[in-house]
C-alpha positions as a LaTeX table, in Angstrom:
\begin{tabular}{lrrr}
\hline
Residue & $x$ (\AA) & $y$ (\AA) & $z$ (\AA) \\
\hline
Met1 & $-55.25$ & 37.50 & 12.11 \\
Arg2 & $-55.70$ & 34.63 & 9.67 \\
Pro3 & $-53.31$ & 34.40 & 6.71 \\
Ser4 & $-54.68$ & 35.27 & 3.30 \\
Val5 & $-55.19$ & 32.71 & 0.53 \\
Gln6 & $-52.12$ & 34.03 & $-1.31$ \\
Glu7 & $-49.95$ & 33.59 & 1.79 \\
Met8 & $-51.21$ & 30.04 & 2.29 \\
Ile9 & $-50.44$ & 29.20 & $-1.36$ \\
Ala10 & $-46.94$ & 30.73 & $-1.02$ \\
Arg11 & $-46.26$ & 28.68 & 2.11 \\
Ser12 & $-47.46$ & 25.53 & 0.39 \\
Asn13 & $-45.21$ & 26.17 & $-2.61$ \\
Gly14 & $-42.31$ & 26.85 & $-0.27$ \\
Lys15 & $-42.79$ & 23.51 & 1.44 \\
Lys16 & $-42.97$ & 21.75 & $-1.92$ \\
Asn17 & $-39.75$ & 23.43 & $-3.06$ \\
Lys18 & $-38.01$ & 22.37 & 0.16 \\
Lys19 & $-39.12$ & 18.78 & $-0.36$ \\
Ile20 & $-37.83$ & 18.82 & $-3.93$ \\
Ile21 & $-34.51$ & 20.28 & $-2.81$ \\
Glu22 & $-34.22$ & 17.68 & $-0.05$ \\
Lys23 & $-34.71$ & 14.93 & $-2.64$ \\
Ile24 & $-32.29$ & 16.42 & $-5.17$ \\
Ile25 & $-29.40$ & 17.22 & $-2.80$ \\
Pro26 & $-28.68$ & 13.57 & $-1.79$ \\
Ile27 & $-28.60$ & 12.63 & $-5.50$ \\
Ile28 & $-26.15$ & 15.43 & $-6.29$ \\
Leu29 & $-23.94$ & 14.55 & $-3.32$ \\
Phe30 & $-24.01$ & 10.87 & $-4.33$ \\
Leu31 & $-22.90$ & 11.74 & $-7.88$ \\
Ile32 & $-20.09$ & 13.92 & $-6.54$ \\
Ala33 & $-18.95$ & 11.18 & $-4.16$ \\
Ser34 & $-19.11$ & 8.65 & $-7.00$ \\
Val35 & $-16.54$ & 10.57 & $-9.05$ \\
Ser36 & $-13.60$ & 9.39 & $-6.95$ \\
Val37 & $-14.91$ & 5.82 & $-6.86$ \\
Leu38 & $-15.49$ & 5.70 & $-10.61$ \\
Thr39 & $-12.07$ & 7.25 & $-11.23$ \\
Ser40 & $-10.42$ & 4.57 & $-9.10$ \\
Ile41 & $-12.35$ & 1.83 & $-10.90$ \\
Gly42 & $-11.32$ & 3.29 & $-14.26$ \\
Ile43 & $-7.65$ & 3.37 & $-13.26$ \\
Val44 & $-7.72$ & $-0.21$ & $-12.01$ \\
Leu45 & $-9.54$ & $-1.47$ & $-15.12$ \\
Thr46 & $-7.04$ & 0.30 & $-17.37$ \\
Leu47 & $-4.13$ & $-1.26$ & $-15.51$ \\
Ile48 & $-5.69$ & $-4.73$ & $-15.62$ \\
Val49 & $-6.58$ & $-4.63$ & $-19.32$ \\
Glu50 & $-3.17$ & $-3.36$ & $-20.44$ \\
Thr51 & $-1.37$ & $-5.71$ & $-18.06$ \\
Ile52 & $-3.25$ & $-8.69$ & $-19.51$ \\
Thr53 & $-2.12$ & $-7.57$ & $-22.97$ \\
Phe54 & 1.47 & $-7.52$ & $-21.71$ \\
Phe55 & 1.18 & $-11.06$ & $-20.35$ \\
Thr56 & $-0.01$ & $-12.31$ & $-23.74$ \\
Arg57 & 3.49 & $-11.43$ & $-24.94$ \\
Val58 & 5.62 & $-12.14$ & $-21.85$ \\
Pro59 & 5.11 & $-15.24$ & $-19.65$ \\
Phe60 & 3.73 & $-14.38$ & $-16.22$ \\
Phe61 & 6.30 & $-16.39$ & $-14.25$ \\
Asp62 & 9.19 & $-14.94$ & $-16.27$ \\
Phe63 & 7.96 & $-11.50$ & $-15.24$ \\
Ile64 & 7.41 & $-12.30$ & $-11.57$ \\
Phe65 & 10.50 & $-14.45$ & $-10.93$ \\
Gly66 & 12.93 & $-13.17$ & $-13.56$ \\
Thr67 & 16.14 & $-11.60$ & $-12.26$ \\
Thr68 & 17.09 & $-9.71$ & $-15.42$ \\
Trp69 & 15.40 & $-6.57$ & $-16.67$ \\
Leu70 & 16.56 & $-5.70$ & $-20.21$ \\
Pro71 & 13.49 & $-4.37$ & $-22.03$ \\
Phe72 & 15.45 & $-2.31$ & $-24.58$ \\
Ser73 & 17.67 & $-5.16$ & $-25.77$ \\
Asn74 & 17.42 & $-5.64$ & $-29.54$ \\
Lys75 & 18.38 & $-9.32$ & $-29.45$ \\
Asp76 & 16.89 & $-10.85$ & $-26.33$ \\
Ala77 & 14.62 & $-8.55$ & $-24.33$ \\
Gln78 & 14.00 & $-9.76$ & $-20.79$ \\
Phe79 & 11.27 & $-8.60$ & $-18.42$ \\
Gly80 & 12.09 & $-10.01$ & $-14.99$ \\
Ile81 & 10.77 & $-7.43$ & $-12.54$ \\
Leu82 & 12.75 & $-8.53$ & $-9.47$ \\
Pro83 & 15.61 & $-6.02$ & $-10.12$ \\
Leu84 & 13.09 & $-3.16$ & $-10.13$ \\
Ile85 & 11.43 & $-4.45$ & $-6.96$ \\
Val86 & 14.82 & $-4.80$ & $-5.25$ \\
Gly87 & 15.77 & $-1.25$ & $-6.26$ \\
Thr88 & 12.47 & 0.06 & $-4.88$ \\
Leu89 & 12.92 & $-1.83$ & $-1.62$ \\
Lys90 & 16.50 & $-0.51$ & $-1.21$ \\
Val91 & 15.32 & 3.09 & $-1.32$ \\
Thr92 & 12.31 & 2.33 & 0.87 \\
Leu93 & 14.44 & 0.56 & 3.49 \\
Ile94 & 16.83 & 3.50 & 3.82 \\
Ala95 & 13.95 & 5.97 & 3.89 \\
Thr96 & 12.24 & 3.99 & 6.66 \\
Val97 & 15.42 & 3.81 & 8.75 \\
Val98 & 15.81 & 7.59 & 8.45 \\
Ala99 & 12.19 & 8.67 & 8.85 \\
Val100 & 10.74 & 6.41 & 11.55 \\
Pro101 & 13.00 & 7.30 & 14.52 \\
Ile102 & 13.12 & 11.01 & 13.62 \\
Gly103 & 9.40 & 11.23 & 12.93 \\
Ile104 & 8.36 & 9.43 & 16.12 \\
Ala105 & 10.88 & 11.41 & 18.21 \\
Ala106 & 9.50 & 14.65 & 16.77 \\
Ala107 & 5.96 & 13.51 & 17.54 \\
Ile108 & 6.88 & 12.66 & 21.13 \\
Tyr109 & 8.50 & 16.07 & 21.61 \\
Leu110 & 5.55 & 17.95 & 20.12 \\
Ser111 & 3.01 & 15.94 & 22.10 \\
Glu112 & 4.71 & 15.61 & 25.47 \\
Tyr113 & 7.42 & 18.24 & 25.88 \\
Ala114 & 6.73 & 21.26 & 23.67 \\
Ser115 & 4.71 & 24.13 & 25.08 \\
Glu116 & 1.63 & 25.31 & 23.21 \\
Asn117 & 3.50 & 28.27 & 21.73 \\
Val118 & 6.40 & 26.12 & 20.58 \\
Arg119 & 4.01 & 23.57 & 19.08 \\
Arg120 & 2.23 & 26.28 & 17.11 \\
Val121 & 5.54 & 27.30 & 15.55 \\
Leu122 & 7.28 & 23.96 & 15.06 \\
Lys123 & 4.43 & 21.87 & 13.66 \\
Pro124 & 3.69 & 24.16 & 10.68 \\
Ile125 & 7.43 & 24.41 & 9.96 \\
Leu126 & 7.72 & 20.63 & 10.03 \\
Glu127 & 4.73 & 20.25 & 7.74 \\
Val128 & 6.25 & 22.68 & 5.22 \\
Leu129 & 8.55 & 19.81 & 4.21 \\
Ala130 & 5.49 & 17.99 & 2.90 \\
Gly131 & 4.79 & 20.87 & 0.53 \\
Val132 & 8.20 & 20.95 & $-1.12$ \\
Pro133 & 8.00 & 19.66 & $-4.73$ \\
Thr134 & 9.62 & 16.24 & $-5.06$ \\
Ile135 & 11.71 & 17.38 & $-8.02$ \\
Val136 & 13.39 & 19.86 & $-5.66$ \\
Tyr137 & 14.13 & 16.99 & $-3.31$ \\
Gly138 & 15.57 & 15.08 & $-6.26$ \\
Phe139 & 18.05 & 17.80 & $-7.18$ \\
Phe140 & 18.85 & 18.24 & $-3.48$ \\
Ala141 & 19.75 & 14.55 & $-3.29$ \\
Leu142 & 21.83 & 14.64 & $-6.48$ \\
Thr143 & 23.72 & 17.91 & $-6.00$ \\
Phe144 & 24.00 & 18.18 & $-2.20$ \\
Val145 & 23.56 & 14.87 & $-0.38$ \\
Thr146 & 25.48 & 12.68 & $-2.85$ \\
Pro147 & 28.66 & 14.87 & $-2.84$ \\
Ile148 & 28.65 & 14.84 & 0.97 \\
Leu149 & 28.34 & 11.05 & 1.00 \\
Gln150 & 31.13 & 10.74 & $-1.59$ \\
Ser151 & 33.43 & 12.87 & 0.55 \\
Val152 & 32.95 & 10.41 & 3.40 \\
Phe153 & 32.63 & 7.19 & 1.36 \\
Pro154 & 34.54 & 7.59 & $-1.93$ \\
Glu155 & 33.23 & 4.28 & $-3.29$ \\
Ile156 & 29.71 & 5.70 & $-3.61$ \\
Lys157 & 28.82 & 6.46 & $-7.24$ \\
Ile158 & 27.09 & 9.62 & $-8.42$ \\
Phe159 & 23.89 & 7.58 & $-8.81$ \\
Asn160 & 23.18 & 5.33 & $-5.85$ \\
Ala161 & 20.45 & 4.08 & $-3.52$ \\
Ile162 & 21.66 & 5.76 & $-0.33$ \\
Ser163 & 21.25 & 9.42 & $-1.30$ \\
Pro164 & 17.68 & 9.18 & $-2.64$ \\
Gly165 & 16.80 & 6.88 & 0.26 \\
Ile166 & 17.90 & 9.52 & 2.78 \\
Val167 & 16.03 & 12.30 & 1.00 \\
Val168 & 12.86 & 10.23 & 0.60 \\
Gly169 & 13.14 & 9.59 & 4.35 \\
Ile170 & 13.34 & 13.34 & 4.98 \\
Met171 & 10.32 & 13.83 & 2.75 \\
Ile172 & 8.10 & 11.39 & 4.68 \\
Ile173 & 9.14 & 12.61 & 8.15 \\
Pro174 & 6.27 & 15.15 & 8.31 \\
Met175 & 3.71 & 12.43 & 7.56 \\
Ile176 & 4.94 & 10.22 & 10.40 \\
Ala177 & 5.44 & 13.11 & 12.82 \\
Ser178 & 2.10 & 14.79 & 12.15 \\
Leu179 & $-0.07$ & 11.65 & 12.20 \\
Ser180 & 1.76 & 10.22 & 15.22 \\
Glu181 & 1.47 & 13.50 & 17.11 \\
Asp182 & $-2.26$ & 13.59 & 16.41 \\
Ala183 & $-2.59$ & 10.04 & 17.75 \\
Met184 & $-0.61$ & 10.90 & 20.90 \\
Ser185 & $-2.57$ & 14.07 & 21.50 \\
Ala186 & $-5.77$ & 12.02 & 21.45 \\
Val187 & $-4.65$ & 10.06 & 24.52 \\
Pro188 & $-6.64$ & 11.36 & 27.53 \\
Lys189 & $-4.73$ & 13.68 & 29.85 \\
Ser190 & $-6.07$ & 11.80 & 32.85 \\
Ile191 & $-3.89$ & 8.80 & 31.92 \\
Arg192 & $-0.78$ & 10.99 & 31.86 \\
Glu193 & $-1.71$ & 12.71 & 35.11 \\
Gly194 & $-2.33$ & 9.38 & 36.82 \\
Ala195 & 1.12 & 8.10 & 35.80 \\
Leu196 & 2.79 & 11.33 & 36.93 \\
Ala197 & 0.95 & 11.15 & 40.27 \\
Met198 & 2.42 & 7.69 & 40.82 \\
Gly199 & 5.96 & 9.06 & 40.45 \\
Ser200 & 6.69 & 8.39 & 36.79 \\
Thr201 & 9.00 & 10.76 & 34.97 \\
Lys202 & 7.86 & 12.65 & 31.89 \\
Phe203 & 9.90 & 10.35 & 29.63 \\
Glu204 & 8.43 & 7.26 & 31.27 \\
Val205 & 4.94 & 8.63 & 30.73 \\
Ala206 & 5.71 & 9.35 & 27.10 \\
Trp207 & 7.41 & 6.02 & 26.35 \\
Lys208 & 5.43 & 3.62 & 28.54 \\
Ile209 & 2.00 & 5.23 & 28.58 \\
Thr210 & 1.38 & 7.59 & 25.66 \\
Val211 & 3.19 & 5.68 & 22.90 \\
Pro212 & 1.52 & 2.31 & 23.67 \\
Ala213 & $-1.88$ & 3.99 & 23.94 \\
Ala214 & $-1.39$ & 5.69 & 20.56 \\
Leu215 & 0.34 & 2.71 & 18.95 \\
Ser216 & $-2.40$ & 2.06 & 16.40 \\
Gly217 & $-2.11$ & 5.58 & 15.00 \\
Ile218 & 1.69 & 5.50 & 15.08 \\
Ile219 & 1.92 & 2.21 & 13.20 \\
Ala220 & $-0.67$ & 3.38 & 10.68 \\
Ser221 & 1.36 & 6.54 & 10.05 \\
Val222 & 4.54 & 4.52 & 9.51 \\
Val223 & 2.85 & 2.10 & 7.10 \\
Leu224 & 1.29 & 4.95 & 5.11 \\
Ala225 & 4.64 & 6.75 & 4.99 \\
Val226 & 6.36 & 3.58 & 3.74 \\
Ser227 & 3.66 & 3.28 & 1.09 \\
Arg228 & 4.42 & 6.86 & 0.06 \\
Ala229 & 8.12 & 6.03 & $-0.17$ \\
Ile230 & 7.44 & 3.01 & $-2.39$ \\
Gly231 & 5.55 & 5.19 & $-4.84$ \\
Glu232 & 8.01 & 8.09 & $-4.90$ \\
Thr233 & 9.00 & 9.00 & $-8.47$ \\
Met234 & 11.01 & 12.16 & $-9.09$ \\
Ile235 & 13.65 & 11.76 & $-6.37$ \\
Val236 & 14.63 & 8.27 & $-7.50$ \\
Ser237 & 14.42 & 9.23 & $-11.18$ \\
Leu238 & 16.94 & 12.01 & $-10.67$ \\
Ala239 & 19.29 & 10.61 & $-8.04$ \\
Ala240 & 19.11 & 6.80 & $-8.14$ \\
Gly241 & 20.02 & 6.12 & $-11.76$ \\
Ser242 & 18.55 & 3.79 & $-14.36$ \\
Thr243 & 20.41 & 0.50 & $-13.91$ \\
Pro244 & 18.19 & $-2.42$ & $-12.82$ \\
Arg245 & 20.26 & $-4.61$ & $-10.50$ \\
Phe246 & 19.35 & $-7.73$ & $-8.60$ \\
Asp247 & 21.94 & $-7.51$ & $-5.80$ \\
Gly248 & 22.50 & $-6.03$ & $-2.36$ \\
Asp249 & 24.76 & $-3.14$ & $-3.37$ \\
Phe250 & 23.55 & 0.26 & $-2.19$ \\
Thr251 & 26.49 & 2.31 & $-3.52$ \\
Gly252 & 25.87 & 1.98 & $-7.26$ \\
Ser253 & 23.20 & 2.96 & $-9.74$ \\
Ile254 & 19.81 & 1.28 & $-9.39$ \\
Gln255 & 16.37 & 1.61 & $-10.94$ \\
Thr256 & 13.03 & 1.55 & $-9.16$ \\
Met257 & 9.63 & 0.69 & $-10.56$ \\
Thr258 & 8.54 & 4.31 & $-10.70$ \\
Ala259 & 11.81 & 5.40 & $-12.33$ \\
Tyr260 & 11.32 & 2.85 & $-15.11$ \\
Ile261 & 7.80 & 4.13 & $-15.77$ \\
Val262 & 9.20 & 7.66 & $-16.07$ \\
Gln263 & 11.95 & 6.46 & $-18.42$ \\
Val264 & 9.51 & 4.79 & $-20.83$ \\
Ser265 & 6.94 & 7.60 & $-20.54$ \\
Lys266 & 9.50 & 10.07 & $-21.90$ \\
Gly267 & 9.13 & 8.47 & $-25.34$ \\
Asp268 & 11.67 & 5.65 & $-25.34$ \\
Ala269 & 9.04 & 3.17 & $-26.59$ \\
Gly270 & 6.39 & 3.30 & $-29.29$ \\
Tyr271 & 2.70 & 2.80 & $-28.67$ \\
Gly272 & 1.60 & $-0.83$ & $-28.80$ \\
Thr273 & 5.07 & $-2.30$ & $-28.27$ \\
Thr274 & 5.90 & $-4.78$ & $-25.51$ \\
Ile275 & 7.93 & $-2.09$ & $-23.75$ \\
Tyr276 & 4.91 & 0.21 & $-23.84$ \\
Tyr277 & 2.69 & $-2.42$ & $-22.22$ \\
Ser278 & 5.40 & $-3.20$ & $-19.69$ \\
Ile279 & 4.85 & 0.13 & $-17.94$ \\
Tyr280 & 1.30 & $-1.01$ & $-17.15$ \\
Ala281 & 2.56 & $-4.33$ & $-15.78$ \\
Val282 & 5.08 & $-2.48$ & $-13.62$ \\
Gly283 & 2.41 & 0.04 & $-12.61$ \\
Phe284 & 0.04 & $-2.74$ & $-11.63$ \\
Thr285 & 2.78 & $-4.36$ & $-9.54$ \\
Leu286 & 3.36 & $-1.02$ & $-7.82$ \\
Phe287 & $-0.39$ & $-0.69$ & $-7.28$ \\
Val288 & $-0.48$ & $-4.12$ & $-5.61$ \\
Phe289 & 2.40 & $-3.10$ & $-3.30$ \\
Thr290 & 0.75 & 0.15 & $-2.21$ \\
Met291 & $-2.66$ & $-1.51$ & $-1.81$ \\
Met292 & $-1.12$ & $-4.18$ & 0.41 \\
Met293 & 0.51 & $-1.47$ & 2.53 \\
Asn294 & $-2.79$ & 0.41 & 2.91 \\
Val295 & $-4.65$ & $-2.78$ & 3.84 \\
Leu296 & $-1.90$ & $-3.59$ & 6.35 \\
Ala297 & $-2.20$ & $-0.11$ & 7.85 \\
Gly298 & $-5.94$ & $-0.57$ & 8.32 \\
Tyr299 & $-5.53$ & $-4.04$ & 9.82 \\
Val300 & $-2.76$ & $-3.06$ & 12.23 \\
Ser301 & $-4.56$ & 0.10 & 13.28 \\
Lys302 & $-7.76$ & $-1.81$ & 14.00 \\
Arg303 & $-5.99$ & $-4.60$ & 15.89 \\
Phe304 & $-3.92$ & $-2.36$ & 18.17 \\
Arg305 & $-6.88$ & $-0.08$ & 18.77 \\
Glu306 & $-8.78$ & $-3.11$ & 20.10 \\
Glu307 & $-5.88$ & $-4.12$ & 22.33 \\
Tyr308 & $-5.27$ & $-0.72$ & 23.85 \\
\hline
\end{tabular}
């Protein structure tokens, strides 16, 4: 039976509507995807514009190479960022020393030794650490970790670099463990079985076969975790102190770049002052650090993926 004229018109309209929808949907999806890009561009432009304003008041080389950070001095304010960079690197170094071996060891256990049932239980528990608010970590560092360290090393001050460094390391363990375990799990089972068939032990398979094969993902996870540690704010604001120092002492009060931004953002400086614009200069410096880490992660991941 042939379709009626009304049915043919309805089908034609339906096809037209589908064509219109197919043309509109890519535009809508493009606009949605553009939001994140435009937001990133807006953030970068804001940082650049305000940072340029800061450098019209403070010489660029004094900021980059200066070893004294005294922005609130009434007589002779100094804006040498090296003490803030050193404080940030102190915390990051300790966090890396704590997180990398524990995170990779946890990943090896989950990937190579844990049964499926154990993995289902342990991995979510490990990832719960990533959901703990950083302010909770900060109070944990100040009220729990620091007193323990002081009982062992009395010379450690209430505010120091060691305690927040350890806690930041604990915080980034799930990132390293989860991403590294995913990379190890992606290694084909046939490679493991071949090594076991040739008489290798399970540890030899894990250390000499699986880890090298997943090295690109492991290194990328470490670099991203270090980038996260560099940008950590609340833990260092609560437990590290607010004393910019250009030295190698880990036992006393320090100040990181993020902690300084928090200090000024609480209202210690008026709008339009040099101190106000300094938070953008410090923020831009922090942005450059994290961007370099992300670029490094991409480069290392790509290079080792090609080699293995």
